[in-house]
Every structure is written in C-alpha cells, then in structure tokens.
N, C-alpha and C positions, 0 to 999 in steps of 0.2 A: 314362410309364414306358418304360424301354429295351426294345427289341424283341429278345427272346432267340430263338435258333434252336430249332427243335422238339427236337433231340436233347439240348439243355441242359435243357429242361423235363422231358423223360423221365428224364434222369439225376437231376435234383433230386427229382422225385417219388418215385423209387425209394429215396431217402434220407430221405424225410419232410421235405425242406427246402422253402423257398419261393423264389420269384424274387427277393425282397428279401434273402434270406440264402443266396446261392449257396455251394456247398461250396468250400473252399479247400484248399491243400496242408496246412494245419494240422490238418485233420480226418483224422487218421491212422487213426481207427477206421472211417472211411467207405470205400466203394469209390473208387478201385481198390486202396487199400492194405490195408484191413481188418486192421489191425495185430494186434488181439487175437484174431481168429478164424482167421487163416491159420496153417498149420503152418510154423514157421520151418525154414530149411535151413542155419543157421549151424553151425559146426564143433562147438561144445559140445552143441547139441541133438542132432546126429547121434551123439554119443558117449553120450548120456544113458542109454539102455537098457543098454549094456555096463557103464557105471559102476554102475548100480543093481543089476544082476544079479550083479556080482562078476566078470564075464568079464574086465574090466580091474581087476586087483587093486591096492589101495592099502594103504600101510603104516598100520596102526592102533595102533602101539605108543605113540604120543603125538600131541598136537596138531601139534607142529612136524614130526614124521615124516610125518604125513598130508599136511600142506601141501606138504612137499618132494616127496613122491611124486606128488601131484596136479600140481604144477608140471612135473615131468619128463614126466608123461603128456601134458600140454597143450603141451609144448615151449615153456614160458615160463621164461626164465632167472631163477633166484633172485637173481642180481646186478642185476636190474632193480628191486629193492626200493626204494621210497620210503616214508617214514613221515609220516603226517599226524595231528595230534592235535586239530584242531578238530572240533566235533561236526557236521560237514557230511556226514552219512550217515544212511541209514535206521536204523542201529543206534547212534544217538547215545548211548544210555545206557551203552554199553560203552567209549566213547572218551573219553580225557582225556590230558593231557601225561604221565601215568604209565602209560597203556595205549594207545599210539598204534595207529592202523590202518595195516597194511602193504598197499601196492598193488604188483602185479606185472603185467607186460604183454609181449606181443609185438605183431605187426601186427594181429591180429584177435581176441585174447582179453585181457581185463583182469580180474584176480582181486584181491579184497579179503579180507584176513584180520585179525581182531581177536582176540587171545587171550581165550578165554572166550566169544566170540560165534559167529555163524554165518558160513559162507563165502559170499561174493558173487561171482558171475561175470557179466561183461558180454561177450557174444560178438556179433560183427558178422555180420548176415545180409546177403547180397548185395543184396536188394531192400527189406527192412524196416528196416534199420539196427540199432540196438542191441537185443539180446534179453537180458533180465535173469533170472538164476536165483539161488536162495538155498537153502541147506541146512545142516543140522547136521553137525558132524563125528561120525560114528557111533561109539558106545561098544560095546565088547565085540563081540558077534556081531550087533548090530542092523543091519538093512539100511540102506543109503544111500538116502535119499528126496530127490529134487531137485524143487523147486517153481519154476514160472515166476512171477516176482514182478510184480504189477501196481503195487504201491505206489511202486516206483522211478520210474514215469512221472510222479508228482506233480512231480518236479524235472527228470527227464531228458527230459521232453516239454514243457518250459516255455520261456520267453524265454531262459533261460540256454543252451539248446541249439537256438535258432532254431525252437522249437516242433515239432521232429521228434525221434524216438528217437535221442538222441546221447549225447555225453560231457560231463562237467562238470569244471571246474578252478576251485576256489574259492581265494580269498586273503583271509584275515581276521586280525584280532588276537583270539585267544581269551582268555577269562578263565582263572582257575586251574583251573576244572572243564572247560574246553574250549569253553564257549559263546561265541558270537561277540559281540564288543564293537563292532567296526566292520568294514566290508568294503571291498574294492578291486575294480577291473576288473569291475564287475557286468555280467552278460550278455555277456561277452566271453571268447573262447578263441582261442589261436593264438600263433604266434611273433612277431606284431607288437606284443604287449603290452610296455610298458616294464618292465625288470627291477625297478624300484623298486615296482611294483605287484604283483609276484608273490611267492610263497613264504610268504605269511602263513599261519600254522597248520601249517607243515611243518617237520620236522627236516631239517637239511642237515649231514651229518657233516664234510665237508671245509671248509664255511663259507667259500667264496671271497668276494671283494668283490662279485661279482655278486648274491649272496644275503644280504649282510650287513644289509640294511635291515629285513626282516620275518621272515626265517627264525629259528627257535629263540627266538621271543619270545612271552611271555604279557603280559597287561596287567591293569590295574585302574584304576577311577576314584577319584581322590582330590582333594577340593576342586574338583570340577567338571572336572578335567583327566584325560586318559588317560595313565597312566604305564606305561612298558614295562619289563619285566624279562627279561633274556636267560637262557636255560637251556641247559646243555650237553647234547647228546644222550647218553643213557645214564645220566644222573644220577638220573632219576626212574623209570626202568624198566630191565629187564635185557635186553640184546641177545640173550642166550642163548635167549630165547623165540621168536626170529624166525629164519627161514632164513638171513639174512645179517646181518653186523654193521655194515652201512652204510645210509645214506640219502643217496646220492650226488646231486650236482646235475645230472650229465649225464642220467641217466634222467628226471629231472624236466623238463629242457628238451625232451627228445624226446617225453615224454608230452604236454607242452603242444602241441608241433607236431602230434602225431597227433590230439589232441582237436580242434584247429582244422580240420584236414583232414577228419576224419570228419563234423563238423557241417556244413561247407560242402557236401560231396559228397552227404550224405544229404538236405539241403535241396534241392539241385539235382535229385536223383532224385525226390523227392516232388513238386516243382513240375512236373517233366516228366510224371510219371504222371498227375497231376491234370489238366493241360492236355490231354493226349491223351484222357483219359476224358471230359472235358466237351465236347471238340470232335469226338468220334467219330473221332479220328485225323487230322482235317484242321485244323491249327493256324490260328488267326486271326492277323492282323497283330500285335495286342497280345500274344498268346501267344508269337509268334516273338520279339518284342522282349524279353519277360520271360526266355525261355530263353537268348537271346543274352547278356543281362546276367549270368545265373547262370554261363554258361560263362566269361565274362570274369573273374568273381570266383574261380572254381575255378582257372583258368589262372594268374592272378596268385599265388594261394597255392601252387600246384604249383611255381612258379619262384621262390619266396621273395622276391617283389617288395618286401614290406614288413617283412622280417625285421629285428629289432633287432640291430645289430652287437654282437658280444661285446666286453667291455671289454679294455683293453690287457692283454696277457699271456694272453688266452684263458681256457679252462677245461680241466680235466683230467677224466679218467674212470678208474675202477678198471680194471685190466687185464682182469679177468674179464668185466666188462660190455662193454668195447670189443671184445674178442674175440667175444663172443656176438653182439653187434649186427652187426659188420662181416662175420661169416661166416654169418649167416642168409641164406637165399635163394641158396645156392651162390655166395657171394662176389659179390653184385650190386655193380657199380661205383657204383650210386646210393647204396650204403650206406657208402661211404668217408667217414670223418669228417675235418673240417678242424680245428675247435676252436681255431683261432688268432683269426680274425676272424668266423667264421660256423660254423654247425653242420656243413654238408656240403661236401665238396670240389666235387662237381658239384651245382649248385643246381637240382635237380629232385627232388621228393620221391619216395623209395622207395615211398611209399604209393600210387603210381600202379599198383602191382601188387597192392594189397589187394583183399579181397573186395568192399567197398562200391564201389570205383572200377570194378572189372571188371564189377560187376552193374548199372552205370548203364544206363538205356535208351539204345539206339543214337542216338536223336535228340539226346541230350545229349552222349554220349561223342564223337560225330563232330564236334560243335561245338567241344568242347575240343581235340580233335586238330587241327582246322583252325587254331584260335588258337595252339596250341603251335607248329605249323609256321611261322606268321607271326612269332611271337616269337623263334624260333630261327634265322631266316633271316639269316645273317651278311652276305649280299650286299645285303639291303634292310633295314638296321637300323631297328627300331621304337623310337621315342623312349621309349616306356613301359618298355622293357627295356634301356636304355642301360647300366645297372649291370652287365650281363653282358658280359664281353669276348668278342670274336668267337671266340677259341679255345675258351672254355667252351661257347658256343652250339654249336659244331661237335661238341664231345665229347658233349654231352647228346643232340644230334640223332642221332649215330651209335649211342649206347647204346640209345635208344628204337627206332630203325630196326631194330636187330639183335635186339631182345628182345620187342617187342610184336607180336602176331600179327594184330591187327584194325585196323591203321592203314589209312586210306583210300588208294586207289591213287596219288593225287598226292603222297604223302609221299616 
C-alpha cells in the first residue's frame, strides 16, 4: 500500500474517507470547499435579503414587467436574451417550442425565465463557483421568497461541468414537445466547439449560416430515421411575453465562451484548494504538476488558442447588445468585438476580471500570470501562441499591465 503522509490521513479521517478512497477536487461538499454548508458571497446572495424585504422594489404589474425590473436591478441587459426550447432544465415541464426558456446574462449572473414557471438565477461565487437560486414571481402583495436550489447540482456538478459547480450549454435535436431525440458536443463547453455541433434546441432569430445546421429545428423519428423540421422563431409563441423580440446569435456565442471559461477556472480553483488541503499547504511534486497543467489549460483558453474561426462574412449583433457588452466595465478594451474572423479584437478574455478568476487561490493565479507573460512575450515567441501577431501580444500585455492590480513583480 502507498505510504501516505500523516496530514493526508488526518484530512481523510475528518471526512470519513479511507486511504483507498482519498478526497478529490470532485468532492465539492467536503472540506475545503464545503459547497452546501458554506455561506456564499456571490452578488445575488448578497442582494437576497433586500429583494425579499422589498427594500429593492421590483415591478409586479406583470410577469414580463417583473423580469425586466429584475434584470435592471442585476445590471443584466435584456438584449442578452437567448431562447432555448429543449427540455434541458430543472423546469422541463414548462418548456417546449411554443414556450421557450429565456436566458439572460452578464459576467457573473445568469438568469432563466420561462413564462408560467419559476425564475432561476445562477450567480458566480469567487470561491465556490455557481450558486443556484429559484423563486416564484410574487403575485399581489405576497412576499418574494428565494430558495437556494440543490437539485440544479444533479447536472451542474456533473461531467458536463467538469464535476464542479459550473455552467451547462446543451445542443440537442428536440422533439415536438421539447424532449431530446439526440445530443451533440456531450460534456463539452467552450469556444473550441465546432459550430455544426452547437445551437441544437435554440432559437436564433437572425439565423446566420453559422447556426443554420441545428438552430430552429425540431425532429421526429419516421421509418427508423430522424427527420428534421425547421420552425421560424415567433411562429409557435409570442415574443411579446419576453423582454426582447430577439434570440440573437452573438449573445449565444459569448455565453458559450463564458461557460467554457467558468468551468475551466472553477475546476482549477477546486483542484488547487483540494491539493493545498491534502498537503497541508506544502504541495507534492505530483500536485505541482497537476496545478501546472491546469494553469496551462486556463491560459490557452484565456488567449483563445483553440477558438473556432467565424465563417466568411463574420457575424452581426443587435446594436443594443453590442453597446451593452462593449460598454460594460467602463469600456474595457478587452470587450472590444471583432466579429469578422473571431469574437474579440484583443484575444484575451474579458472574463479575466470576473469574480471566479479574481477569487482563484494565489497558487493558481500566479501560475496563470506567469504563463500569460511567457505567451505574450513578443521578443521570445512561444510556438504554442504563434497565431497571435506580435502587435496583438503587445496590446494585450499593455492592457493587462495597466489594469490588473495583483500581477507578479516580474511582469
């Protein structure tokens, strides 16, 4: 049997684990994470008491008015709306092609709304990852009551999110009632996924070539074959029930990027916390290698190393959403869109300023910063990042150097 250090046995004993079954980063309910028992510090949780007490007043005149006022309160643009009609949600009984689920987002809050259903909020905690809340839209003078949802973790803590509390992006061909007939890009999120495997079960209102394969499609089996039927957004439901009359492709592309970012960073955070906990703060050689590998994964994703190029002609976005996105964060240059061949002008993710990245353990964040410095060194080009021109590397380096406060001294 392997010889385990004493501090590892002590840690395992405190969890009721055995030497044959050591705790791993996937055990998010165990120390040091204690996901379900720790008090979250995400932005939505911090607002919960004021929302429930009425100190933050919301418009109760209609479902749509309530959602619109909640979005304004959370600083989530209504123009980020994307509509999904597959039953890939906790509230699957409410979802269908005739009653799609609307998703809205900014960098740290994701809100789901289904007409006639409950409101779902996913808010990012700096250390714990995704925190899930669910509540009814209050009627008349009834108080707002917000519950922290455990059931969401059945999917949001599975292989689809790298076994940490993260985000999901499904792509399926739904049947006429919304149930999935076949699925694509299983257990994958991120900007590296080919476009032909995305958008299944989603409405896309501008329907560009990038989304023409699976968007706006339902299916049925006939004579043993899956036959597809295209449906025009708005023909089976009324857009007037939703805050926006669009389900634009650009928010969907950015939502995919953010989901991939969040899942990779939260996994890196959990792996680091677990390694430090098991080693008593003194990492072993194997743990050092593990964390180095995670830092490399996050760095590649930050710099869009595997981004799928946009098709010829690029993509468009509604002016409202483009304005909201580019002007968030005091006109951050990392939020400047390209949309001709790629998503961003400067290929370093704006999510480097997000709560989950800023909340990374120093032992992981400093590794990532070190790798970023190497990747952006125009004088010593790293072959792995040859796709970045020297001018773009210098621009990204200057932006990060001027705006990040915890860079190492050698930056």
